[in-house]
C-alpha positions in Angstrom: 6.6 -4.7 -22.9 6.7 -7.5 -20.3 3.4 -9.3 -20.2 1.3 -11.9 -21.8 4.0 -13.6 -23.9 6.5 -14.2 -21.2 8.4 -12.8 -18.3 11.9 -12.2 -19.6 14.8 -14.1 -18.1 16.5 -10.9 -17.0 15.0 -7.6 -16.0 17.1 -4.4 -16.0 16.5 -1.1 -14.3 14.5 1.6 -16.2 16.3 5.0 -16.3 15.7 7.9 -18.7 13.2 6.0 -20.9 15.2 2.9 -21.5 16.6 -0.2 -19.9 19.9 0.4 -18.0 22.4 -2.3 -17.3 23.8 -2.1 -13.8 27.5 -1.3 -13.3 28.0 -4.0 -10.7 26.8 -6.8 -13.0 24.9 -8.2 -10.1 21.4 -9.8 -10.3 19.0 -11.6 -8.0 16.3 -14.1 -8.6 12.6 -13.6 -8.1 10.2 -16.5 -7.6 6.6 -17.4 -8.3 5.2 -17.9 -4.7 2.6 -20.4 -6.0 5.3 -22.9 -7.1 8.7 -21.6 -5.9 10.0 -21.6 -9.4 12.3 -18.8 -10.6 10.5 -16.2 -12.7 13.4 -13.9 -13.6 16.7 -12.4 -12.6 16.5 -8.7 -11.7 19.3 -6.0 -11.7 20.8 -5.0 -8.4 21.0 -1.2 -8.6 23.9 0.5 -6.7 24.8 4.1 -6.0 25.8 4.7 -9.6 22.3 3.7 -10.9 20.6 5.8 -8.2 22.6 8.8 -9.2 21.7 8.3 -12.8 18.0 8.0 -11.9 17.9 11.0 -9.7 19.8 13.1 -12.3 17.4 11.9 -15.0 14.3 12.8 -12.9 15.8 16.2 -12.1 16.2 16.9 -15.9 12.6 15.7 -16.6 11.3 17.8 -13.8 11.9 21.1 -15.5 10.1 19.9 -18.7 7.2 18.4 -16.8 6.5 21.3 -14.4 6.7 23.8 -17.3 3.8 22.2 -19.1 0.4 23.7 -18.5 -1.2 21.8 -15.6 -4.1 20.8 -17.8 -1.7 19.2 -20.3 -0.1 17.2 -17.5 -3.6 16.0 -16.5 -4.5 14.9 -20.0 -1.3 12.8 -20.2 -2.1 11.1 -16.9 -5.6 10.5 -18.1 -4.2 8.7 -21.1 -2.2 6.6 -18.7 -5.4 5.7 -16.9 -7.1 4.6 -20.1 -4.1 2.6 -21.3 -3.6 0.9 -18.0 -7.3 -0.1 -17.8 -7.2 -1.4 -21.4 -4.2 -3.6 -20.5 -5.7 -4.9 -17.3 -5.4 -8.6 -18.2 -1.7 -8.2 -19.1 -0.7 -6.4 -15.9 -2.9 -8.6 -13.7 -1.3 -11.8 -15.2 2.2 -10.6 -14.3 1.1 -9.3 -10.9 -0.3 -12.7 -10.1 2.8 -14.6 -11.3 5.0 -12.3 -9.2 3.1 -12.0 -5.9 0.7 -15.0 -6.0 -2.6 -13.3 -5.3 -5.7 -14.6 -7.0 -6.1 -13.3 -10.6 -9.4 -11.5 -9.7 -7.7 -9.6 -6.9 -4.8 -8.6 -9.3 -7.3 -7.4 -11.9 -9.0 -5.2 -9.2 -5.6 -3.8 -8.3 -5.0 -2.8 -11.9 -8.4 -1.1 -12.2 -7.9 0.7 -8.9 -4.5 1.9 -10.2 -6.1 3.3 -13.3 -8.7 5.0 -11.2 -5.9 6.7 -9.2 -4.4 8.2 -12.4 -7.9 9.3 -13.6 -8.7 10.9 -10.2 -5.6 12.9 -10.0 -5.5 13.8 -13.7 -8.8 15.8 -13.0 -7.2 17.6 -10.1 -3.9 18.6 -11.7 -5.2 22.0 -12.8 -7.1 22.7 -9.5 -4.3 23.3 -7.1 -5.3 26.8 -6.3 -3.5 29.3 -4.2 -5.2 32.0 -2.0 -5.3 35.7 -1.8 -4.7 37.0 1.7 -6.1 40.4 2.8 -3.5 42.2 4.8 -4.2 45.9 4.3 -5.0 48.4 1.5 -1.3 48.9 0.8 -0.6 45.2 0.1 -1.5 42.4 -2.2 -0.6 39.0 -0.7 -1.2 35.6 -2.3 0.1 32.0 -2.2 1.3 29.7 -4.9 1.2 25.9 -4.7 4.4 24.4 -6.0 5.7 20.9 -6.5 8.5 19.7 -4.2 10.8 18.3 -6.9 12.2 14.8 -7.3 10.2 12.4 -5.2 11.3 9.0 -4.0 8.7 6.1 -3.8 9.6 2.9 -2.0 6.8 0.5 -2.4 5.9 -2.9 -0.8 5.3 -6.4 -2.2 1.8 -7.0 -1.2 0.2 -4.6 -3.7 3.1 -3.9 -6.0 1.3 -1.9 -8.7 -1.5 -0.4 -6.7 0.6 1.0 -3.9 3.2 2.4 -6.3 0.5 4.3 -8.3 -1.2 5.4 -5.1 1.7 7.8 -4.4 3.0 8.3 -7.9 -0.3 9.7 -9.3 -0.7 12.7 -6.9 3.1 13.4 -7.0 3.1 13.6 -10.8 -0.2 15.4 -11.1 1.2 18.2 -8.9 4.2 18.6 -11.1 6.9 16.5 -9.5 9.1 13.8 -11.1 9.7 10.4 -9.4 12.1 7.6 -8.8 10.4 4.3 -7.8 12.1 1.6 -5.9 9.8 -1.5 -6.0 10.1 -4.4 -3.6 12.8 -6.9 -4.5 10.1 -9.6 -4.4 7.8 -7.9 -6.9 9.5 -5.5 -9.4 7.8 -6.6 -12.6 4.8 -4.4 -12.9 6.8 -1.4 -11.9 8.9 -1.9 -15.0 5.8 -2.4 -17.1 4.4 0.8 -15.7 7.5 2.8 -16.7 7.4 1.3 -20.2 3.7 2.4 -20.4 4.7 5.9 -19.5 7.0 6.0 -22.5 4.4 4.6 -24.8 1.9 7.2 -23.7 4.4 10.0 -24.5 5.3 11.2 -21.0 8.8 12.7 -20.8 11.7 10.3 -20.4 13.0 10.4 -16.9 9.7 11.5 -15.4 9.4 8.0 -13.8 12.6 6.0 -13.3 12.5 2.6 -11.7 15.5 1.3 -9.8 15.4 -2.3 -8.9 17.4 -4.0 -6.2 17.6 -4.9 -2.5 16.1 -2.6 0.1 19.4 -2.4 2.1 21.2 -1.3 -1.1 19.0 0.4 -3.7 16.4 1.5 -1.2 18.9 2.9 1.2 20.9 4.7 -1.5 17.7 6.3 -2.8 16.3 7.4 0.6 19.5 9.1 1.5 20.2 10.7 -1.8 20.7 14.5 -1.5 18.8 15.1 -4.8 15.5 13.8 -3.4 13.0 16.4 -2.1 10.3 14.0 -0.6 10.1 10.3 0.3 7.0 8.1 0.3 7.5 4.8 2.0 5.1 1.8 2.6 6.5 -1.1 4.6 7.6 -2.3 8.0 7.9 -0.2 11.2 11.7 -0.8 11.6 12.4 0.3 8.0 10.0 3.2 8.3 11.8 4.5 11.4 15.1 4.3 9.4 13.5 6.2 6.4 12.2 8.9 8.8 15.7 9.2 10.3 17.3 9.6 6.9 14.6 12.1 5.8 15.2 14.2 8.9 19.0 14.2 8.3 18.3 15.7 4.8 15.6 18.0 6.1 13.0 16.7 3.7 9.4 15.5 4.4 8.4 11.9 4.3 5.1 10.0 4.2 5.0 6.6 6.1 2.4 4.0 5.8 3.5 1.2 8.1 2.1 -1.8 10.0 -1.3 -2.5 11.5 -3.2 -4.7 13.9 -6.6 -3.4 13.0 -9.7 -4.0 15.2 -12.9 -5.3 13.6 -15.8 -4.8 16.0 -19.1 -6.7 15.7 -22.1 -5.8 17.9 -24.9 -8.2 18.6 -27.4 -6.1 16.6 -25.3 -6.3 13.4 -26.4 -8.1 10.2 -24.8 -11.5 11.0 -24.2 -12.7 7.4 -22.8 -9.3 6.4 -20.5 -9.3 9.4 -19.3 -12.9 8.7 -18.5 -12.0 5.1 -16.9 -8.7 6.1 -14.7 -10.4 8.8 -13.7 -13.1 6.2 -12.6 -10.5 3.7 -10.9 -8.3 6.3 -8.4 -11.0 7.2 -8.2 -13.4 4.3 -8.0 -11.0 1.4 -4.6 -11.2 -0.2 -3.8 -14.1 2.2 -3.9 -11.6 5.1 -0.9 -9.7 3.7 -2.5 -6.4 4.1 -1.4 -3.5 6.3 -4.9 -2.7 7.3 -6.2 -6.3 7.7 -8.8 -6.8 10.3 -6.6 -9.2 12.3 -8.3 -8.6 15.7 -12.0 -9.5 15.7 -14.0 -8.3 18.7 -17.5 -9.9 18.9 -20.2 -9.0 21.5 -20.7 -12.0 23.7 -24.3 -12.9 22.8 -23.4 -13.1 19.1 -19.9 -14.6 19.4 -20.6 -18.3 19.2 -22.9 -18.1 16.2 -20.7 -15.7 14.3 -17.5 -17.7 15.0 -19.2 -21.0 14.0 -20.2 -19.5 10.6 -16.8 -17.8 10.1 -14.9 -21.0 10.9 -17.0 -22.9 8.4 -16.3 -20.3 5.8 -12.5 -20.5 6.5 -12.4 -24.3 6.3 -14.3 -24.2 3.0 -12.1 -21.5 1.3 -10.5 -22.5 -2.0 -6.7 -22.1 -1.8 -4.3 -22.4 -4.7 -2.1 -20.8 -7.3 -3.1 -17.3 -8.2 -3.7 -18.1 -11.8 -6.4 -20.7 -10.8 -8.2 -17.7 -9.2 -8.9 -19.3 -5.8 -10.3 -17.4 -2.8 -6.8 -17.3 -1.3 -3.4 -17.6 -2.8 0.1 -18.3 -1.3 2.2 -16.1 0.9 4.9 -14.1 -0.8 8.0 -16.0 0.1 9.6 -18.9 2.0 10.6 -16.5 4.8 7.1 -15.0 5.2 5.6 -18.5 5.1 7.8 -19.6 8.0 7.1 -16.4 9.9 3.4 -17.0 9.8 3.8 -20.7 10.8 5.9 -19.6 13.7 3.2 -17.3 14.9 0.6 -20.0 14.6 2.7 -22.3 16.8 3.3 -19.4 19.2 -0.5 -18.9 19.5 -1.0 -22.5 20.4 1.8 -22.2 23.0 0.3 -19.1 24.5 -3.0 -20.9 25.0 -5.2 -19.6 22.3 -7.8 -22.1 20.8 -7.7 -23.0 17.2 -11.1 -22.8 15.6 -10.0 -23.3 12.0 -6.8 -23.9 10.0 -3.4 -23.7 11.6 -1.4 -25.8 9.1 0.8 -25.4 6.1 -0.6 -26.9 2.9 1.8 -29.5 1.3 1.9 -32.0 -1.6 0.1 -32.1 -4.9 -0.8 -28.6 -6.2 0.8 -27.0 -3.1 4.2 -28.6 -3.6 7.0 -26.0 -3.4 4.5 -23.2 -2.9 4.0 -21.0 0.2 0.5 -21.9 1.3 -1.1 -21.7 4.8 -4.7 -22.5 5.7 -7.1 -19.8 6.7 -6.6 -19.7 10.4 -8.8 -18.5 13.3 -7.8 -18.3 17.0 -10.4 -18.0 19.7 -10.0 -17.2 23.4 -7.1 -14.8 22.7 -5.9 -12.7 25.5 -4.7 -9.1 24.9 -1.3 -9.8 26.4 -0.5 -12.6 23.9 2.0 -11.8 21.2 -0.3 -13.0 18.5 -2.8 -10.3 19.8 -0.2 -7.5 19.8 2.2 -8.2 16.9 1.5 -7.9 13.2 1.6 -11.4 11.6 0.9 -10.3 8.0 -0.8 -13.6 7.1 -4.2 -15.3 7.2 -4.4 -15.5 11.0 -7.3 -14.1 12.9 -7.4 -13.4 16.6 -10.9 -13.2 18.2 -12.0 -11.6 21.4 -15.3 -11.3 23.3 -16.7 -8.1 24.8 -19.8 -6.9 26.6 -20.0 -3.1 26.5 -19.1 -0.3 24.1 -16.6 1.3 26.5 -14.9 -2.0 27.1 -14.3 -2.7 23.4 -13.1 0.8 22.7 -10.4 0.4 25.4 -9.4 -3.0 24.0 -9.3 -1.8 20.4 -7.2 1.2 21.3 -4.8 -0.9 23.3 -2.4 -1.3 20.4 0.7 0.4 19.3 -0.8 0.6 15.8 -3.6 2.8 14.5 -4.3 2.3 10.9 -8.0 1.3 10.4 -10.9 -0.2 12.3 -14.3 -1.7 11.4 -17.6 -1.4 13.2 -20.7 -3.6 12.5 -23.9 -2.3 14.1 -27.4 -1.0 13.1 -27.1 1.7 15.8 -25.6 4.7 14.0 -25.4 6.8 17.1 -23.1 4.1 18.6 -21.2 3.8 15.3 -20.5 7.6 15.1 -19.5 7.7 18.8 -17.2 4.8 18.5 -15.7 6.0 15.3 -14.8 9.3 17.1 -13.1 7.4 19.9 -11.0 4.9 17.9 -7.4 5.9 17.6 -7.0 5.1 13.9 -6.8 6.9 10.5 -9.8 5.4 8.9 -13.0 3.7 10.1 -15.3 1.4 8.1 -18.9 1.1 9.3 -20.8 -2.0 8.2 -18.0 -2.7 5.7 -14.3 -3.4 5.6 -11.9 -2.2 2.9 -14.5 0.3 1.7 -14.1 3.7 0.2 -12.3 4.8 -3.0 -9.3 6.8 -4.2 -11.2 9.9 -3.0 -10.9 8.8 0.6 -7.7 9.8 2.4 -5.8 6.9 3.9 -3.1 6.6 6.5 -2.5 5.9 10.2 -1.4 7.2 13.5 0.8 5.8 16.3 3.2 3.2 14.8 1.1 2.9 11.7 2.8 6.0 10.4 1.8 9.5 9.4 0.7 11.5 6.4 -2.2 10.6 4.1 -2.2 8.9 0.7 -5.3 9.1 -1.6 -7.8 11.9 -1.6 -7.0 15.5 -2.2 -5.1 15.4 1.0 -2.3 13.4 -0.8 -1.3 16.6 -2.5 -0.1 17.9 0.9 2.8 15.3 0.6 4.0 16.5 -2.7 3.5 20.3 -2.7 4.7 23.3 -0.8 3.2 26.7 -0.3 5.0 29.9 -1.4 3.8 33.1 0.0 4.1 36.3 -2.1 3.6 39.8 -0.6 3.5 43.0 -2.7 3.6 46.5 -1.3 1.8 49.0 -3.6 3.5 52.2 -4.6 2.3 55.1 -2.5 1.5 58.4 -4.3 3.3 61.3 -2.7 
């Protein structure tokens, strides 16, 4: 297995329980974002490899769904245990591949193991219903898997967001083809190898590496796919939805965000400061649900921002393996994008309270590092207030009343999550009901667990991952109606 010893010089696709060389002979390089150095060359899958993967998953599907549901659950439970036992191995590769602090990568592995464990316990609890019609009929429903599912995962949480959709899909009897981001394919291959080591059927999980415009597009439009789970950008999500509609199959989309984090004057100040810090600077701000818009009630704003700016300036930043508070951005392109937004914020008239610069020289040489950045005096019409930056850049706003901040928070094309900080629970519940988002954190940010459903509305997408609700993505209901024989 890839892991502690070394990342191999070349990584192939994983199809039907073994490495598969690509017919095109094409490969692309992936880099360590902490140093810019090449980690490995990865296979560029084309239509031929996608066809092989889908066919393999179709063959594995029949074997997998014919197993007793409890047996499927026990096998996924074994996956959870093995993944947790290899936490250090997976976290090391994850950190090398996407740059995040080692402690965050370890948490991602543990959360991935928890997902397998959670759904393993639910695999034999997908109950149908009996439906009373009349004395002459017996009617009931059966919950069935959809078939071969496609999973197109992002680079910011490579393992965790892949497993988030894979676990409920497999637990409910489907097979899967995973297309990881071209930036971060390594732990996806490791996961597939672990499937084989744990005795799961070959082909149950196939991993097709490659570019989104090639491998991702070929997979999404393949006629052998019965469901698509996609996490990524809004433009790509729109294209995935279009393709799914053309094939008359369902899709789940978890897209962008510009999440509001709202602090009232009665909140616990220190908790709110630490919560706001985590909400925007975790994973270098490369989080779909990052609390990138901070609304602070006027009489607390100066004190809170002074403390938060001090925290931002003192954050340790460095290579993921040194386990800093914040690592690099994923790529040169993302690095430049974030810096462009910072310059735009200055041009638009926002006031820098912290950061605003690329980090260069010494340990930052050739890496993609940006300071933890805070803008004050941001106006709602500014582009930095409206567009997803996907980096460690916070926009702060002042408000007076509850109705005012509700209107400001909802004035976004996104609707993924929101945070509320207050000791007034009546206010918290009322505001939570009015926020146009899929999930609300109260006196916390990034709270909850695998049992909590997660997803958005508006341009943040639709469908819910996590929780028992995730099964709705990967199952369909069959209705059976029996007419009893009538005695003459």
